[in-house]
C-alpha positions as CSV (number, residue, x, y, z in Angstrom):
1,M,-40.1,-68.0,-28.3
2,A,-43.7,-67.0,-29.0
3,S,-44.7,-68.5,-25.6
4,L,-42.0,-66.5,-23.9
5,I,-43.3,-63.3,-25.4
6,L,-46.9,-64.2,-24.5
7,F,-45.8,-65.0,-21.0
8,A,-43.9,-61.6,-20.7
9,F,-47.0,-59.8,-22.1
10,L,-49.3,-61.6,-19.6
11,A,-46.9,-60.8,-16.7
12,V,-46.8,-57.1,-17.7
13,L,-50.6,-57.0,-18.1
14,L,-51.0,-58.7,-14.7
15,I,-48.7,-56.1,-13.1
16,I,-50.7,-53.3,-14.6
17,V,-54.0,-54.8,-13.4
18,V,-52.7,-55.3,-9.9
19,Y,-51.3,-51.8,-9.8
20,F,-54.6,-50.4,-11.1
21,V,-56.5,-52.3,-8.3
22,I,-54.1,-51.1,-5.6
23,I,-54.3,-47.5,-6.7
24,Y,-58.1,-47.7,-7.0
25,N,-58.4,-49.3,-3.6
26,R,-56.3,-46.6,-2.0
27,L,-58.3,-43.9,-3.6
28,Q,-61.5,-45.5,-2.5
29,S,-60.2,-45.9,1.0
30,L,-59.2,-42.2,1.1
31,R,-62.7,-41.2,-0.2
32,N,-64.4,-43.4,2.4
33,G,-62.1,-42.0,5.1
34,A,-63.0,-38.4,4.2
35,E,-66.7,-39.2,4.3
36,A,-66.4,-41.0,7.6
37,T,-64.6,-38.0,9.1
38,L,-67.2,-35.6,7.6
39,S,-69.8,-37.7,9.4
40,Q,-68.0,-37.3,12.7
41,I,-67.9,-33.5,12.1
42,R,-71.6,-33.5,11.5
43,V,-72.2,-35.4,14.7
44,A,-70.0,-33.1,16.7
45,M,-71.7,-30.0,15.2
46,K,-75.1,-31.5,16.1
47,K,-73.8,-31.9,19.7
48,R,-72.7,-28.3,19.7
49,L,-76.1,-27.1,18.4
50,D,-77.8,-29.1,21.2
51,M,-75.6,-27.4,23.7
52,I,-76.2,-24.0,22.3
53,E,-79.9,-24.7,22.6
54,Q,-79.3,-25.6,26.3
55,L,-77.4,-22.4,26.7
56,V,-80.2,-20.4,25.2
57,D,-82.6,-22.1,27.7
58,S,-80.3,-21.1,30.6
59,A,-80.1,-17.5,29.4
60,K,-83.9,-17.2,28.8
61,S,-84.5,-16.2,32.4
62,Y,-82.2,-13.2,31.9
63,A,-82.9,-12.2,28.3
64,Q,-85.8,-13.0,26.1
65,F,-84.5,-14.6,22.9
66,E,-86.6,-14.4,19.8
67,R,-88.3,-17.6,18.7
68,D,-86.2,-17.2,15.5
69,T,-83.1,-18.2,17.5
70,I,-84.4,-21.6,18.4
71,E,-85.9,-22.0,14.8
72,R,-82.4,-21.2,13.4
73,I,-80.8,-23.8,15.6
74,T,-83.4,-26.4,14.6
75,R,-82.9,-25.5,10.9
76,M,-79.1,-25.9,11.2
77,R,-79.5,-29.2,13.1
78,T,-81.8,-30.5,10.4
79,S,-79.4,-29.4,7.6
80,L,-76.4,-31.2,9.1
81,G,-77.6,-34.7,7.9
82,N,-76.1,-34.5,4.4
83,A,-74.4,-31.1,4.5
84,S,-71.5,-30.6,2.1
85,P,-68.2,-29.1,3.3
86,D,-69.4,-25.6,2.1
87,E,-72.7,-26.0,4.0
88,L,-70.9,-27.2,7.1
89,A,-68.7,-24.1,7.0
90,K,-71.9,-21.9,6.8
91,I,-73.5,-23.8,9.7
92,N,-70.3,-23.6,11.7
93,G,-70.1,-19.8,11.3
94,A,-73.8,-19.3,12.2
95,S,-73.6,-21.5,15.3
96,K,-70.4,-19.7,16.5
97,G,-72.3,-16.4,16.0
98,L,-75.0,-17.7,18.3
99,V,-72.5,-18.6,21.0
100,E,-70.9,-15.2,20.8
101,N,-74.3,-13.5,21.3
102,I,-75.0,-15.7,24.3
103,L,-71.6,-14.8,25.8
104,A,-72.4,-11.1,25.2
105,V,-75.6,-11.6,27.2
106,A,-73.7,-13.4,29.9
107,E,-71.3,-10.5,30.2
108,S,-74.2,-8.2,31.1
109,Y,-75.5,-10.6,33.8
110,P,-72.9,-11.7,36.4
111,Q,-75.3,-14.3,37.8
112,L,-75.7,-15.8,34.4
113,K,-72.0,-15.7,33.7
114,T,-71.2,-17.5,37.0
115,S,-74.1,-20.0,36.7
116,E,-72.9,-23.6,37.0
117,A,-75.1,-24.8,34.2
118,V,-73.9,-22.0,31.9
119,T,-70.2,-22.6,32.8
120,A,-70.5,-26.4,32.3
121,T,-72.3,-26.0,29.0
122,M,-69.7,-23.4,27.8
123,N,-66.9,-25.8,28.7
124,A,-68.6,-28.6,26.9
125,I,-69.0,-26.4,23.8
126,R,-65.3,-25.6,23.9
127,D,-64.5,-29.4,24.1
128,V,-66.8,-30.0,21.1
129,E,-65.2,-27.2,19.2
130,D,-61.8,-28.8,19.8
131,E,-63.2,-32.1,18.6
132,I,-64.5,-30.4,15.4
133,S,-61.1,-28.8,14.8
134,R,-59.3,-32.2,15.2
135,H,-61.8,-33.8,12.8
136,R,-61.5,-31.0,10.3
137,Y,-57.7,-31.2,10.4
138,T,-57.9,-35.0,9.7
139,Y,-60.5,-34.5,7.0
140,N,-58.4,-31.9,5.2
141,N,-55.3,-34.1,5.4
142,V,-57.2,-37.0,3.8
143,V,-58.6,-34.7,1.1
144,Q,-55.2,-33.4,0.4
145,E,-53.8,-36.9,-0.1
146,F,-56.8,-37.9,-2.2
147,N,-56.6,-34.7,-4.4
148,T,-52.9,-35.1,-4.8
149,M,-53.4,-38.6,-6.1
150,L,-55.9,-37.2,-8.6
151,D,-53.2,-34.7,-9.8
152,T,-50.4,-37.2,-10.2
153,V,-49.6,-39.8,-12.7
154,P,-50.5,-42.8,-12.9
155,S,-53.1,-42.5,-10.2
156,R,-54.7,-39.7,-12.1
157,F,-55.6,-42.1,-14.9
158,V,-57.1,-44.6,-12.5
159,A,-59.2,-41.9,-10.8
160,S,-60.5,-40.5,-14.1
161,S,-61.3,-44.0,-15.4
162,A,-63.3,-44.6,-12.2
163,G,-65.0,-41.2,-12.5
164,M,-63.5,-39.8,-9.3
165,R,-63.4,-36.1,-8.8
166,K,-61.5,-33.9,-6.3
167,L,-63.0,-33.4,-2.9
168,D,-63.7,-30.0,-1.3
169,Y,-61.7,-28.9,1.7
170,L,-63.4,-27.8,4.9
171,N,-62.5,-24.2,5.2
172,F,-64.1,-22.6,8.3
173,E,-61.8,-19.6,8.2
174,E,-63.6,-18.4,5.0
175,D,-66.8,-18.6,6.9
176,E,-65.4,-16.6,9.8
177,L,-64.5,-13.8,7.3
178,R,-68.0,-14.1,5.9
179,R,-69.5,-13.8,9.4
180,R,-67.5,-10.7,10.1
181,G,-68.9,-9.0,7.0
182,Y,-66.1,-9.6,4.5
183,A,-68.2,-11.9,2.4
184,I,-71.9,-12.8,2.0
185,S,-73.7,-16.1,2.2
186,E,-77.4,-16.9,1.5
187,D,-79.0,-19.6,3.6
188,F,-77.2,-19.5,6.9
189,E,-75.9,-16.0,7.0
190,P,-74.5,-15.8,10.5
191,R,-76.1,-13.0,12.4
192,R,-76.7,-12.3,16.0
193,P,-80.2,-13.3,17.2
194,E,-82.3,-10.5,18.4
195,V,-82.5,-10.3,22.2
196,K,-85.1,-8.4,24.2
197,W,-83.9,-7.3,27.6
198,D,-86.2,-7.7,30.6
């Protein structure tokens, strides 16, 4: 009888341990998936910044961009390496502001607007923005599943015992509001670069 109770106890203990391991592995997999997707977003944003720099170079013959514009692109590119979701949102808004300014310049110069190099670069930027949107959607879905597991029982106990914390969502819409003047940010406050007309 005692051996039967011991066997039942060990069986229950084994089930608990296996369940703990399964939940832990799922949480770890989601966290790694979120980080991998965030890395893809960083790479895509770097590509977009490279293309914006090419766009600025194409527009230089029509409008004199301040050195600050190129320096801001360089600062944003450098910051992408380990940028958090909040920092990525700031960089995203700032880079979109640069693109809008270049488009405003292009509107004033029909030759620039119809330039093959400018058109090709703008199409490439749109493709990269679509890629960023897809990755952001994937990232936020992974984060939602991860955060839900941290809110529900019993995975909540597994996560807390492993020291796991909720992940931040990538919310570029908030940055869009900030860029339009509804909120204020510090480091990468999106603003239009100054342009000197020839």
